[in-house]
PDB file of N, CA, C and O in Angstrom:
ATOM      1  N   MET A   1      -1.078  13.576   8.794  1.00  0.00           N
ATOM      2  CA  MET A   1       0.119  12.940   8.981  1.00  0.00           C
ATOM      3  C   MET A   1      -0.021  11.607   8.391  1.00  0.00           C
ATOM      4  O   MET A   1      -1.072  10.967   8.433  1.00  0.00           O
ATOM      5  N   ALA A   2       1.195  11.153   7.773  1.00  0.00           N
ATOM      6  CA  ALA A   2       1.247   9.815   7.072  1.00  0.00           C
ATOM      7  C   ALA A   2       1.448   8.710   8.012  1.00  0.00           C
ATOM      8  O   ALA A   2       2.065   8.922   9.056  1.00  0.00           O
ATOM      9  N   ASP A   3       0.998   7.583   7.745  1.00  0.00           N
ATOM     10  CA  ASP A   3       1.153   6.361   8.654  1.00  0.00           C
ATOM     11  C   ASP A   3       2.504   5.580   8.342  1.00  0.00           C
ATOM     12  O   ASP A   3       3.185   5.003   9.191  1.00  0.00           O
ATOM     13  N   LEU A   4       2.783   5.660   6.949  1.00  0.00           N
ATOM     14  CA  LEU A   4       4.014   4.994   6.565  1.00  0.00           C
ATOM     15  C   LEU A   4       5.138   5.924   6.806  1.00  0.00           C
ATOM     16  O   LEU A   4       5.021   7.110   6.497  1.00  0.00           O
ATOM     17  N   PRO A   5       6.378   5.392   7.414  1.00  0.00           N
ATOM     18  CA  PRO A   5       7.461   6.248   7.596  1.00  0.00           C
ATOM     19  C   PRO A   5       8.118   6.523   6.166  1.00  0.00           C
ATOM     20  O   PRO A   5       8.184   5.700   5.253  1.00  0.00           O
ATOM     21  N   ILE A   6       8.565   7.766   6.143  1.00  0.00           N
ATOM     22  CA  ILE A   6       9.127   8.326   4.939  1.00  0.00           C
ATOM     23  C   ILE A   6      10.520   7.638   4.777  1.00  0.00           C
ATOM     24  O   ILE A   6      10.904   7.401   3.631  1.00  0.00           O
ATOM     25  N   ALA A   7      11.299   7.303   5.835  1.00  0.00           N
ATOM     26  CA  ALA A   7      12.585   6.605   5.703  1.00  0.00           C
ATOM     27  C   ALA A   7      12.402   5.289   4.953  1.00  0.00           C
ATOM     28  O   ALA A   7      13.205   4.930   4.092  1.00  0.00           O
ATOM     29  N   ALA A   8      11.334   4.584   5.296  1.00  0.00           N
ATOM     30  CA  ALA A   8      11.215   3.292   4.685  1.00  0.00           C
ATOM     31  C   ALA A   8      11.013   3.500   3.157  1.00  0.00           C
ATOM     32  O   ALA A   8      11.673   2.884   2.320  1.00  0.00           O
ATOM     33  N   ILE A   9      10.105   4.363   2.869  1.00  0.00           N
ATOM     34  CA  ILE A   9       9.653   4.635   1.520  1.00  0.00           C
ATOM     35  C   ILE A   9      11.010   5.111   0.738  1.00  0.00           C
ATOM     36  O   ILE A   9      11.183   4.728  -0.419  1.00  0.00           O
ATOM     37  N   THR A  10      11.795   5.799   1.268  1.00  0.00           N
ATOM     38  CA  THR A  10      13.090   6.358   0.683  1.00  0.00           C
ATOM     39  C   THR A  10      13.963   5.212   0.372  1.00  0.00           C
ATOM     40  O   THR A  10      14.510   5.068  -0.721  1.00  0.00           O
ATOM     41  N   ARG A  11      14.093   4.271   1.528  1.00  0.00           N
ATOM     42  CA  ARG A  11      14.859   3.049   1.219  1.00  0.00           C
ATOM     43  C   ARG A  11      14.295   2.235   0.025  1.00  0.00           C
ATOM     44  O   ARG A  11      15.076   1.754  -0.795  1.00  0.00           O
ATOM     45  N   ILE A  12      13.038   2.083  -0.081  1.00  0.00           N
ATOM     46  CA  ILE A  12      12.583   1.287  -1.186  1.00  0.00           C
ATOM     47  C   ILE A  12      12.745   1.904  -2.388  1.00  0.00           C
ATOM     48  O   ILE A  12      13.039   1.223  -3.370  1.00  0.00           O
ATOM     49  N   ALA A  13      12.586   3.211  -2.480  1.00  0.00           N
ATOM     50  CA  ALA A  13      12.984   3.964  -3.836  1.00  0.00           C
ATOM     51  C   ALA A  13      14.397   3.766  -4.233  1.00  0.00           C
ATOM     52  O   ALA A  13      14.709   3.516  -5.398  1.00  0.00           O
ATOM     53  N   LYS A  14      15.332   3.887  -3.177  1.00  0.00           N
ATOM     54  CA  LYS A  14      16.808   3.693  -3.494  1.00  0.00           C
ATOM     55  C   LYS A  14      17.008   2.196  -3.873  1.00  0.00           C
ATOM     56  O   LYS A  14      17.726   1.962  -4.845  1.00  0.00           O
ATOM     57  N   ALA A  15      16.469   1.213  -3.229  1.00  0.00           N
ATOM     58  CA  ALA A  15      16.592  -0.188  -3.485  1.00  0.00           C
ATOM     59  C   ALA A  15      16.155  -0.474  -4.971  1.00  0.00           C
ATOM     60  O   ALA A  15      16.491  -1.499  -5.564  1.00  0.00           O
ATOM     61  N   ASN A  16      15.471   0.399  -5.454  1.00  0.00           N
ATOM     62  CA  ASN A  16      14.807   0.269  -6.985  1.00  0.00           C
ATOM     63  C   ASN A  16      15.439   1.173  -7.891  1.00  0.00           C
ATOM     64  O   ASN A  16      14.894   1.461  -8.957  1.00  0.00           O
ATOM     65  N   GLY A  17      16.582   1.659  -7.545  1.00  0.00           N
ATOM     66  CA  GLY A  17      17.437   2.445  -8.423  1.00  0.00           C
ATOM     67  C   GLY A  17      17.473   3.951  -8.437  1.00  0.00           C
ATOM     68  O   GLY A  17      18.110   4.594  -9.272  1.00  0.00           O
ATOM     69  N   ALA A  18      16.722   4.505  -7.421  1.00  0.00           N
ATOM     70  CA  ALA A  18      16.927   5.828  -7.135  1.00  0.00           C
ATOM     71  C   ALA A  18      18.139   6.285  -6.471  1.00  0.00           C
ATOM     72  O   ALA A  18      18.375   5.840  -5.348  1.00  0.00           O
ATOM     73  N   GLU A  19      18.938   7.111  -7.010  1.00  0.00           N
ATOM     74  CA  GLU A  19      20.198   7.530  -6.404  1.00  0.00           C
ATOM     75  C   GLU A  19      20.021   8.486  -5.142  1.00  0.00           C
ATOM     76  O   GLU A  19      20.719   8.382  -4.133  1.00  0.00           O
ATOM     77  N   ARG A  20      19.058   9.382  -5.301  1.00  0.00           N
ATOM     78  CA  ARG A  20      18.764  10.225  -4.289  1.00  0.00           C
ATOM     79  C   ARG A  20      17.124  10.608  -4.393  1.00  0.00           C
ATOM     80  O   ARG A  20      16.558  10.676  -5.484  1.00  0.00           O
ATOM     81  N   VAL A  21      16.477  10.834  -3.186  1.00  0.00           N
ATOM     82  CA  VAL A  21      15.100  10.988  -3.118  1.00  0.00           C
ATOM     83  C   VAL A  21      14.764  12.282  -2.249  1.00  0.00           C
ATOM     84  O   VAL A  21      14.941  12.300  -1.031  1.00  0.00           O
ATOM     85  N   SER A  22      14.294  13.303  -2.931  1.00  0.00           N
ATOM     86  CA  SER A  22      13.999  14.488  -2.178  1.00  0.00           C
ATOM     87  C   SER A  22      12.887  14.232  -1.250  1.00  0.00           C
ATOM     88  O   SER A  22      12.084  13.320  -1.445  1.00  0.00           O
ATOM     89  N   LYS A  23      12.826  15.117  -0.129  1.00  0.00           N
ATOM     90  CA  LYS A  23      11.786  14.904   0.898  1.00  0.00           C
ATOM     91  C   LYS A  23      10.266  15.074   0.310  1.00  0.00           C
ATOM     92  O   LYS A  23       9.324  14.376   0.685  1.00  0.00           O
ATOM     93  N   ASP A  24      10.186  16.032  -0.593  1.00  0.00           N
ATOM     94  CA  ASP A  24       8.881  16.160  -1.287  1.00  0.00           C
ATOM     95  C   ASP A  24       8.494  14.975  -2.202  1.00  0.00           C
ATOM     96  O   ASP A  24       7.327  14.611  -2.345  1.00  0.00           O
ATOM     97  N   ALA A  25       9.501  14.428  -2.780  1.00  0.00           N
ATOM     98  CA  ALA A  25       9.272  13.200  -3.612  1.00  0.00           C
ATOM     99  C   ALA A  25       8.969  12.003  -2.632  1.00  0.00           C
ATOM    100  O   ALA A  25       8.121  11.180  -2.976  1.00  0.00           O
ATOM    101  N   ALA A  26       9.614  11.870  -1.442  1.00  0.00           N
ATOM    102  CA  ALA A  26       9.263  10.766  -0.555  1.00  0.00           C
ATOM    103  C   ALA A  26       7.880  10.968  -0.020  1.00  0.00           C
ATOM    104  O   ALA A  26       7.145   9.994   0.137  1.00  0.00           O
ATOM    105  N   GLU A  27       7.462  12.267   0.287  1.00  0.00           N
ATOM    106  CA  GLU A  27       6.152  12.368   0.845  1.00  0.00           C
ATOM    107  C   GLU A  27       4.987  12.014  -0.157  1.00  0.00           C
ATOM    108  O   GLU A  27       3.919  11.500   0.174  1.00  0.00           O
ATOM    109  N   ALA A  28       5.388  12.398  -1.530  1.00  0.00           N
ATOM    110  CA  ALA A  28       4.503  12.104  -2.648  1.00  0.00           C
ATOM    111  C   ALA A  28       4.344  10.445  -2.791  1.00  0.00           C
ATOM    112  O   ALA A  28       3.260   9.879  -2.930  1.00  0.00           O
ATOM    113  N   LEU A  29       5.526   9.843  -2.735  1.00  0.00           N
ATOM    114  CA  LEU A  29       5.377   8.376  -2.773  1.00  0.00           C
ATOM    115  C   LEU A  29       4.662   7.725  -1.498  1.00  0.00           C
ATOM    116  O   LEU A  29       4.003   6.692  -1.611  1.00  0.00           O
ATOM    117  N   VAL A  30       4.816   8.336  -0.374  1.00  0.00           N
ATOM    118  CA  VAL A  30       4.063   7.991   0.851  1.00  0.00           C
ATOM    119  C   VAL A  30       2.554   7.975   0.550  1.00  0.00           C
ATOM    120  O   VAL A  30       1.841   7.003   0.801  1.00  0.00           O
ATOM    121  N   LYS A  31       2.103   9.159  -0.026  1.00  0.00           N
ATOM    122  CA  LYS A  31       0.661   9.471  -0.283  1.00  0.00           C
ATOM    123  C   LYS A  31       0.100   8.458  -1.325  1.00  0.00           C
ATOM    124  O   LYS A  31      -1.001   7.929  -1.175  1.00  0.00           O
ATOM    125  N   VAL A  32       0.876   8.229  -2.338  1.00  0.00           N
ATOM    126  CA  VAL A  32       0.552   7.270  -3.358  1.00  0.00           C
ATOM    127  C   VAL A  32       0.521   5.850  -2.866  1.00  0.00           C
ATOM    128  O   VAL A  32      -0.407   5.108  -3.188  1.00  0.00           O
ATOM    129  N   ALA A  33       1.450   5.473  -2.138  1.00  0.00           N
ATOM    130  CA  ALA A  33       1.419   4.115  -1.395  1.00  0.00           C
ATOM    131  C   ALA A  33       0.221   3.927  -0.533  1.00  0.00           C
ATOM    132  O   ALA A  33      -0.509   2.940  -0.622  1.00  0.00           O
ATOM    133  N   GLU A  34       0.029   4.986   0.371  1.00  0.00           N
ATOM    134  CA  GLU A  34      -1.057   4.822   1.225  1.00  0.00           C
ATOM    135  C   GLU A  34      -2.479   4.725   0.586  1.00  0.00           C
ATOM    136  O   GLU A  34      -3.354   4.005   1.068  1.00  0.00           O
ATOM    137  N   ASP A  35      -2.654   5.479  -0.508  1.00  0.00           N
ATOM    138  CA  ASP A  35      -3.848   5.601  -1.254  1.00  0.00           C
ATOM    139  C   ASP A  35      -4.037   4.186  -1.926  1.00  0.00           C
ATOM    140  O   ASP A  35      -5.169   3.702  -1.964  1.00  0.00           O
ATOM    141  N   TYR A  36      -2.972   3.518  -2.452  1.00  0.00           N
ATOM    142  CA  TYR A  36      -3.044   2.237  -3.235  1.00  0.00           C
ATOM    143  C   TYR A  36      -3.402   1.232  -2.158  1.00  0.00           C
ATOM    144  O   TYR A  36      -4.309   0.427  -2.374  1.00  0.00           O
ATOM    145  N   ILE A  37      -2.710   1.234  -0.959  1.00  0.00           N
ATOM    146  CA  ILE A  37      -2.972   0.137   0.077  1.00  0.00           C
ATOM    147  C   ILE A  37      -4.420   0.249   0.554  1.00  0.00           C
ATOM    148  O   ILE A  37      -5.070  -0.754   0.846  1.00  0.00           O
ATOM    149  N   GLY A  38      -4.950   1.585   0.632  1.00  0.00           N
ATOM    150  CA  GLY A  38      -6.254   1.706   1.128  1.00  0.00           C
ATOM    151  C   GLY A  38      -7.293   1.153   0.112  1.00  0.00           C
ATOM    152  O   GLY A  38      -8.315   0.574   0.481  1.00  0.00           O
ATOM    153  N   GLN A  39      -6.966   1.367  -1.206  1.00  0.00           N
ATOM    154  CA  GLN A  39      -7.818   0.735  -2.242  1.00  0.00           C
ATOM    155  C   GLN A  39      -7.873  -0.753  -2.269  1.00  0.00           C
ATOM    156  O   GLN A  39      -8.932  -1.369  -2.387  1.00  0.00           O
ATOM    157  N   VAL A  40      -6.695  -1.318  -2.156  1.00  0.00           N
ATOM    158  CA  VAL A  40      -6.597  -2.751  -2.133  1.00  0.00           C
ATOM    159  C   VAL A  40      -7.236  -3.303  -0.828  1.00  0.00           C
ATOM    160  O   VAL A  40      -7.826  -4.384  -0.855  1.00  0.00           O
ATOM    161  N   ALA A  41      -7.130  -2.592   0.287  1.00  0.00           N
ATOM    162  CA  ALA A  41      -7.722  -3.174   1.559  1.00  0.00           C
ATOM    163  C   ALA A  41      -9.287  -3.065   1.531  1.00  0.00           C
ATOM    164  O   ALA A  41      -9.964  -3.905   2.124  1.00  0.00           O
ATOM    165  N   LYS A  42      -9.798  -2.138   0.915  1.00  0.00           N
ATOM    166  CA  LYS A  42     -11.187  -1.859   0.721  1.00  0.00           C
ATOM    167  C   LYS A  42     -11.698  -2.882  -0.074  1.00  0.00           C
ATOM    168  O   LYS A  42     -12.709  -3.478   0.297  1.00  0.00           O
ATOM    169  N   GLU A  43     -11.052  -3.209  -1.272  1.00  0.00           N
ATOM    170  CA  GLU A  43     -11.608  -4.301  -2.055  1.00  0.00           C
ATOM    171  C   GLU A  43     -11.563  -5.706  -1.389  1.00  0.00           C
ATOM    172  O   GLU A  43     -12.435  -6.570  -1.484  1.00  0.00           O
ATOM    173  N   ALA A  44     -10.420  -5.781  -0.716  1.00  0.00           N
ATOM    174  CA  ALA A  44     -10.099  -7.153  -0.001  1.00  0.00           C
ATOM    175  C   ALA A  44     -11.216  -7.343   1.169  1.00  0.00           C
ATOM    176  O   ALA A  44     -11.717  -8.438   1.422  1.00  0.00           O
ATOM    177  N   ASN A  45     -11.523  -6.200   1.813  1.00  0.00           N
ATOM    178  CA  ASN A  45     -12.614  -6.175   2.908  1.00  0.00           C
ATOM    179  C   ASN A  45     -13.942  -6.584   2.225  1.00  0.00           C
ATOM    180  O   ASN A  45     -14.682  -7.337   2.859  1.00  0.00           O
ATOM    181  N   LYS A  46     -14.302  -6.181   1.047  1.00  0.00           N
ATOM    182  CA  LYS A  46     -15.523  -6.691   0.460  1.00  0.00           C
ATOM    183  C   LYS A  46     -15.458  -8.142   0.134  1.00  0.00           C
ATOM    184  O   LYS A  46     -16.427  -8.867   0.361  1.00  0.00           O
ATOM    185  N   LEU A  47     -14.336  -8.604  -0.400  1.00  0.00           N
ATOM    186  CA  LEU A  47     -14.138 -10.083  -0.602  1.00  0.00           C
ATOM    187  C   LEU A  47     -14.386 -10.877   0.691  1.00  0.00           C
ATOM    188  O   LEU A  47     -15.093 -11.884   0.735  1.00  0.00           O
ATOM    189  N   ALA A  48     -13.754 -10.343   1.724  1.00  0.00           N
ATOM    190  CA  ALA A  48     -13.896 -11.095   3.010  1.00  0.00           C
ATOM    191  C   ALA A  48     -15.260 -11.122   3.498  1.00  0.00           C
ATOM    192  O   ALA A  48     -15.700 -12.150   4.012  1.00  0.00           O
ATOM    193  N   ALA A  49     -15.994 -10.035   3.374  1.00  0.00           N
ATOM    194  CA  ALA A  49     -17.349  -9.899   3.860  1.00  0.00           C
ATOM    195  C   ALA A  49     -18.279 -10.863   3.059  1.00  0.00           C
ATOM    196  O   ALA A  49     -19.184 -11.517   3.577  1.00  0.00           O
ATOM    197  N   HIS A  50     -17.947 -10.875   1.713  1.00  0.00           N
ATOM    198  CA  HIS A  50     -18.763 -11.677   0.745  1.00  0.00           C
ATOM    199  C   HIS A  50     -18.560 -13.158   1.152  1.00  0.00           C
ATOM    200  O   HIS A  50     -19.495 -13.947   1.012  1.00  0.00           O
ATOM    201  N   ALA A  51     -17.330 -13.573   1.666  1.00  0.00           N
ATOM    202  CA  ALA A  51     -17.065 -14.919   2.200  1.00  0.00           C
ATOM    203  C   ALA A  51     -17.557 -15.109   3.683  1.00  0.00           C
ATOM    204  O   ALA A  51     -17.305 -16.137   4.311  1.00  0.00           O
ATOM    205  N   GLY A  52     -18.234 -14.117   4.177  1.00  0.00           N
ATOM    206  CA  GLY A  52     -18.789 -14.270   5.550  1.00  0.00           C
ATOM    207  C   GLY A  52     -17.734 -14.160   6.604  1.00  0.00           C
ATOM    208  O   GLY A  52     -17.812 -14.789   7.660  1.00  0.00           O
ATOM    209  N   ARG A  53     -16.751 -13.360   6.311  1.00  0.00           N
ATOM    210  CA  ARG A  53     -15.543 -13.215   7.403  1.00  0.00           C
ATOM    211  C   ARG A  53     -15.439 -11.723   7.587  1.00  0.00           C
ATOM    212  O   ARG A  53     -15.723 -10.879   6.736  1.00  0.00           O
ATOM    213  N   LYS A  54     -14.991 -11.507   8.821  1.00  0.00           N
ATOM    214  CA  LYS A  54     -14.454 -10.107   9.208  1.00  0.00           C
ATOM    215  C   LYS A  54     -13.045  -9.832   8.966  1.00  0.00           C
ATOM    216  O   LYS A  54     -12.668  -8.681   8.741  1.00  0.00           O
ATOM    217  N   THR A  55     -12.180 -10.903   9.001  1.00  0.00           N
ATOM    218  CA  THR A  55     -10.836 -10.969   8.813  1.00  0.00           C
ATOM    219  C   THR A  55     -10.449 -11.057   7.285  1.00  0.00           C
ATOM    220  O   THR A  55     -10.898 -11.915   6.526  1.00  0.00           O
ATOM    221  N   ILE A  56      -9.547 -10.051   6.924  1.00  0.00           N
ATOM    222  CA  ILE A  56      -8.921 -10.028   5.597  1.00  0.00           C
ATOM    223  C   ILE A  56      -7.757 -11.089   5.535  1.00  0.00           C
ATOM    224  O   ILE A  56      -6.815 -11.041   6.326  1.00  0.00           O
ATOM    225  N   LYS A  57      -7.866 -12.017   4.587  1.00  0.00           N
ATOM    226  CA  LYS A  57      -6.737 -12.955   4.520  1.00  0.00           C
ATOM    227  C   LYS A  57      -5.961 -12.644   3.202  1.00  0.00           C
ATOM    228  O   LYS A  57      -6.378 -11.891   2.322  1.00  0.00           O
ATOM    229  N   ALA A  58      -4.793 -13.311   3.182  1.00  0.00           N
ATOM    230  CA  ALA A  58      -3.880 -13.097   1.998  1.00  0.00           C
ATOM    231  C   ALA A  58      -4.606 -13.412   0.727  1.00  0.00           C
ATOM    232  O   ALA A  58      -4.344 -12.782  -0.298  1.00  0.00           O
ATOM    233  N   GLU A  59      -5.543 -14.397   0.753  1.00  0.00           N
ATOM    234  CA  GLU A  59      -6.239 -14.701  -0.510  1.00  0.00           C
ATOM    235  C   GLU A  59      -7.056 -13.570  -1.053  1.00  0.00           C
ATOM    236  O   GLU A  59      -7.228 -13.351  -2.252  1.00  0.00           O
ATOM    237  N   ASP A  60      -7.588 -12.807   0.034  1.00  0.00           N
ATOM    238  CA  ASP A  60      -8.438 -11.729  -0.345  1.00  0.00           C
ATOM    239  C   ASP A  60      -7.623 -10.499  -0.970  1.00  0.00           C
ATOM    240  O   ASP A  60      -8.073  -9.794  -1.872  1.00  0.00           O
ATOM    241  N   ILE A  61      -6.481 -10.348  -0.429  1.00  0.00           N
ATOM    242  CA  ILE A  61      -5.481  -9.400  -1.080  1.00  0.00           C
ATOM    243  C   ILE A  61      -5.114  -9.800  -2.477  1.00  0.00           C
ATOM    244  O   ILE A  61      -5.070  -8.964  -3.380  1.00  0.00           O
ATOM    245  N   GLU A  62      -4.852 -11.054  -2.665  1.00  0.00           N
ATOM    246  CA  GLU A  62      -4.447 -11.542  -4.000  1.00  0.00           C
ATOM    247  C   GLU A  62      -5.637 -11.473  -4.994  1.00  0.00           C
ATOM    248  O   GLU A  62      -5.428 -11.138  -6.161  1.00  0.00           O
ATOM    249  N   MET A  63      -6.669 -11.730  -4.628  1.00  0.00           N
ATOM    250  CA  MET A  63      -7.956 -11.672  -5.507  1.00  0.00           C
ATOM    251  C   MET A  63      -8.328 -10.091  -5.673  1.00  0.00           C
ATOM    252  O   MET A  63      -8.925  -9.742  -6.691  1.00  0.00           O
ATOM    253  N   ALA A  64      -8.015  -9.243  -4.787  1.00  0.00           N
ATOM    254  CA  ALA A  64      -8.314  -7.824  -4.927  1.00  0.00           C
ATOM    255  C   ALA A  64      -7.311  -7.220  -5.947  1.00  0.00           C
ATOM    256  O   ALA A  64      -7.662  -6.321  -6.712  1.00  0.00           O
ATOM    257  N   LEU A  65      -6.045  -7.738  -5.940  1.00  0.00           N
ATOM    258  CA  LEU A  65      -5.114  -7.364  -6.877  1.00  0.00           C
ATOM    259  C   LEU A  65      -5.415  -7.854  -8.311  1.00  0.00           C
ATOM    260  O   LEU A  65      -4.940  -7.229  -9.259  1.00  0.00           O
ATOM    261  N   GLU A  66      -6.140  -8.883  -8.499  1.00  0.00           N
ATOM    262  CA  GLU A  66      -6.439  -9.460  -9.735  1.00  0.00           C
ATOM    263  C   GLU A  66      -7.546  -8.599 -10.461  1.00  0.00           C
ATOM    264  O   GLU A  66      -7.707  -8.680 -11.679  1.00  0.00           O
ATOM    265  N   ASN A  67      -8.305  -7.767  -9.652  1.00  0.00           N
ATOM    266  CA  ASN A  67      -9.510  -7.007 -10.245  1.00  0.00           C
ATOM    267  C   ASN A  67      -8.824  -5.739 -10.820  1.00  0.00           C
ATOM    268  O   ASN A  67      -9.496  -4.876 -11.386  1.00  0.00           O
TER     269      ASN A  67
END
């Protein structure tokens, strides 16, 4: 089961030009988004740990996205 709501992903797709989004397309977008978020969070966690912190900060996310 996905953690991100399909309705929110559908709204994002429509806000970015999609006229209609099928259920299977929305589910695929949810999977891709969750995988991407997981990768960024994993890298940000490494950066936070390197800085001696357990808490991920916005700066960790920004640095993770630069890599």
